[in-house]
C-alpha positions in Angstrom: 0.2 0.2 0.0 2.8 2.3 0.5 3.8 2.6 -3.1 0.2 2.1 -4.5 -0.6 5.6 -4.3 -0.1 9.2 -2.5 -1.6 8.2 1.3 -3.7 10.5 3.4 -3.2 9.5 6.9 -6.2 10.3 9.5 -4.3 10.4 12.9 -5.8 10.8 16.1 -3.4 11.0 18.2 -3.8 7.2 19.9 -0.9 4.7 19.2 -2.7 3.2 16.5 -2.9 5.7 13.9 0.6 7.7 15.2 2.7 4.3 14.7 1.0 4.3 11.1 1.9 8.0 10.0 5.5 7.5 11.4 5.8 4.4 9.0 4.1 5.9 6.2 6.3 9.0 6.4 9.4 7.1 6.9 8.7 4.6 4.0 6.3 6.5 1.3 7.5 8.1 -1.5 5.9 10.7 -2.1 5.7 11.3 1.6 2.2 11.2 3.0 -0.3 14.1 4.2 -1.4 13.6 7.9 -4.8 15.2 8.8 -5.6 15.5 12.3 -8.9 16.6 13.3 -9.0 19.5 16.2 -12.6 19.6 17.9 -13.8 19.6 21.8 -14.3 15.8 21.4 -10.4 15.6 20.7 -8.5 15.4 24.2 -6.2 18.3 24.2 -3.4 16.2 25.0 -3.6 14.1 21.7 -3.6 17.2 19.4 -0.3 18.0 21.3 0.8 14.7 20.6 0.0 15.0 16.9 1.8 18.5 16.8 5.2 17.2 18.5 5.4 14.3 15.9 4.8 16.5 13.0 7.7 18.6 14.5 9.7 15.7 15.1 9.4 13.6 12.1 8.6 16.7 9.7 5.3 15.7 8.2 3.0 17.4 5.9 0.7 18.1 8.5 -3.2 19.3 7.9 -5.4 20.6 11.1 -8.7 20.4 9.9 -11.8 21.0 11.2 -14.3 17.7 10.9 -17.7 19.5 11.3 -19.4 17.1 13.5 -20.1 19.6 15.9 -22.3 21.1 13.3 -24.4 17.9 12.4 -27.7 17.7 14.8 -27.5 14.0 14.2 -24.1 13.7 15.8 -24.9 16.2 18.7 -28.1 13.9 19.6 -25.5 11.0 20.6 -27.5 7.8 19.4 -25.8 4.3 19.1 -24.2 5.2 16.5 -23.0 8.2 16.7 -19.2 7.1 16.0 -20.7 6.5 12.0 -21.7 10.3 11.9 -18.3 11.3 13.5 -16.6 9.5 10.7 -19.0 10.5 8.0 -17.7 14.3 8.9 -14.4 13.4 9.1 -13.8 11.4 5.5 -15.8 14.2 4.1 -13.7 17.3 5.3 -10.4 15.1 4.4 -11.6 14.2 0.8 -11.1 18.0 -0.5 -7.5 17.5 0.7 -6.8 14.0 -0.7 -8.6 15.2 -4.3 -5.8 17.7 -5.5 -2.8 15.6 -4.1 -3.2 12.9 -7.1 -5.5 10.7 -9.1 -6.0 7.5 -6.5 -4.4 9.2 -3.7 -5.5 6.7 -0.5 -7.1 8.1 2.7 -6.0 5.6 5.5 -6.7 5.0 9.3 -4.9 3.5 12.2 -8.0 0.7 12.7 -6.5 -2.7 13.9 -7.8 -5.8 13.7 -9.1 -6.1 17.3 -11.8 -3.2 16.3 -13.5 -5.7 14.0 -14.6 -7.5 17.4 -16.2 -4.1 18.4 -19.3 -2.0 17.7 -17.7 0.4 15.4 -20.0 2.3 13.5 -17.0 4.3 11.7 -15.8 1.9 10.0 -19.0 1.7 8.1 -18.3 5.3 7.3 -15.0 4.8 5.6 -16.1 1.9 3.8 -18.5 3.9 2.4 -16.0 6.6 1.9 -13.4 4.2 0.8 -10.9 4.6 3.2 -8.4 1.8 3.9 -7.1 0.3 7.2 -3.7 -1.2 7.1 -3.2 -2.5 10.2 -6.5 -4.8 9.5 -5.5 -5.6 5.9 -2.4 -7.1 7.3 -4.2 -8.9 10.2 -2.7 -6.8 12.9 -4.3 -6.4 16.3 -3.3 -3.4 19.0 -0.6 -5.9 21.0 1.2 -6.1 17.7 0.8 -2.3 17.0 2.1 -1.3 20.5 5.2 -4.1 19.4 5.6 -2.3 16.7 5.9 1.1 18.0 8.3 -0.1 20.8 10.8 -1.6 17.7 10.9 1.9 16.1 11.6 3.1 19.4 8.4 5.0 19.9 8.2 4.2 23.4 5.8 7.0 24.6 3.7 5.2 21.9 4.0 2.1 22.6 2.9 2.8 26.2 0.0 5.2 25.5 -3.0 4.4 27.4 -6.3 4.4 24.8 -8.2 7.5 24.8 -11.1 7.3 22.5 -13.1 10.6 22.0 -14.4 12.9 24.8 -17.5 12.4 23.3 -17.8 8.5 24.3 -18.0 9.9 28.1 -21.1 10.7 27.4 -24.1 8.4 27.9 -25.5 7.3 25.0 -28.9 9.8 24.3 -27.6 12.7 26.0 -26.9 15.6 24.0 -23.3 16.1 23.0 -22.1 19.8 24.1 -18.8 21.5 23.1 -18.8 22.9 26.6 -18.8 19.7 28.5 -16.5 17.9 26.5 -13.7 20.6 27.1 -14.7 20.3 31.2 -14.7 16.7 30.6 -11.1 16.7 29.6 -9.9 19.2 32.4 -11.7 17.0 34.8 -9.7 13.9 33.7 -6.6 16.0 33.9 -7.6 16.8 37.6 -8.6 12.8 38.2 -4.8 12.0 37.1 -3.1 14.8 38.8 -5.2 13.5 42.1 -4.5 9.8 41.8 -1.7 9.0 39.9 -4.0 6.7 37.4 -2.9 5.8 34.1 -6.2 5.3 32.8 -9.0 8.0 33.3 -12.5 8.3 31.9 -14.8 11.1 33.5 -18.4 9.6 32.6 -21.6 11.6 32.1 -24.4 10.1 33.1 -28.2 11.0 33.3 -28.1 10.6 37.5 -24.5 10.5 38.3 -20.8 11.3 37.2 -18.5 8.5 37.5 -14.7 8.8 37.5 -13.3 5.9 36.6 -9.5 4.8 37.0 -7.6 1.6 36.5 -8.6 -1.4 39.0 -5.0 -1.3 40.6 -4.7 2.5 41.4 -8.0 2.7 42.6 -7.4 -0.3 45.1 -4.4 1.3 46.5 -6.5 4.6 47.3 -7.6 6.0 50.8 -10.5 7.3 52.0 -9.5 10.6 51.7 -7.7 10.4 48.4 -11.2 9.1 47.1 -13.1 11.6 48.7 -10.7 14.7 47.3 -10.7 13.4 43.4 -14.8 13.1 43.2 -15.0 16.6 45.1 -12.2 18.2 42.6 -14.1 16.8 39.9 -18.0 17.6 40.7 -17.3 21.0 41.9 -15.2 21.6 38.5 -18.4 20.3 36.7 -20.1 22.8 38.7 -18.5 25.7 38.5 -17.3 25.4 34.8 -20.8 24.5 33.4 -23.1 24.6 36.0 -23.5 20.3 36.1 -24.6 19.3 39.5 -24.6 15.5 39.9 -23.4 13.0 42.4 -20.1 11.4 41.6 -18.4 8.7 42.9 -15.3 6.5 41.6 -15.6 3.1 39.9 -13.1 0.6 38.3 -12.1 1.5 34.7 -14.6 -0.5 32.2 -14.3 -0.1 28.4 -17.3 1.4 26.9 -19.6 1.8 30.1 -21.0 5.2 29.1 -22.0 3.4 25.6 -23.8 0.8 27.3 -25.4 2.4 30.4 -28.8 2.8 28.4 -28.9 -0.8 27.3 -27.0 -3.9 27.8 -24.1 -4.8 25.6 -25.6 -7.7 23.5 -28.4 -5.0 22.5 -25.6 -2.7 21.5 -23.6 -5.5 19.7 -26.9 -5.9 17.8 -27.4 -2.6 16.1 -26.4 -1.4 12.6 -23.2 0.5 12.0 -24.9 2.4 9.4 -28.0 4.6 10.2 -31.5 3.7 8.9 -32.4 5.8 6.6 -35.5 7.1 8.0 -34.1 8.2 11.4 -30.9 9.8 10.5 -32.5 13.6 9.8 
């Protein structure tokens, strides 16, 4: 694929897309264009990471507004919210790819493990003609991390997963840019208060759940737990007026997503939106 045509890499700032971007830049001729969407839904640290790598590696970086915050379907936060996010993302990348050369290929960092999860965004990628080198080479997340380590990209190899901030909002609660910025800030506060590597500030209908990795949670004293919860709930109240009880819990992947229904229900839903419900 590196020699099949000019590449445009969609880089979110996570280990998968960043490792792919490094390899593509070092091995492709001509060098790829790296596209990164700046949005309230993208963790601030992720954007900073992309910019650092772009400067260090000499990437041709294009920072874009994917426009999902102007899409009422996305803001409604349905079960297939990611479909609308990726639809907007690839629509924003397409005008960048088209002038580069005929046959320019848009690639993402999706890996083999993603096929075992509910990933509505893969449907949007298929519609846009985007390709997934890790999947095509049958490479999973563990192997991506090993590749990053072999390349000396230790910061990426050890980077905890950090999906978009909209994933912290329980399905069905409307997405608001101010809330996402507050969530980003609260996760920073929780990391500072606990030293946890994995932090999720989940906004639910009745409460705020601060999830951290189980080992760190078990080591916290009652006073540390109370301090962390107070810092987060007070910040949410002072910045966006959100007053809900808070609690700490062990990290559970996708827990905000499945809060409104069982994981079996979620897995059974279509990745693409029903045409009569998308308006």
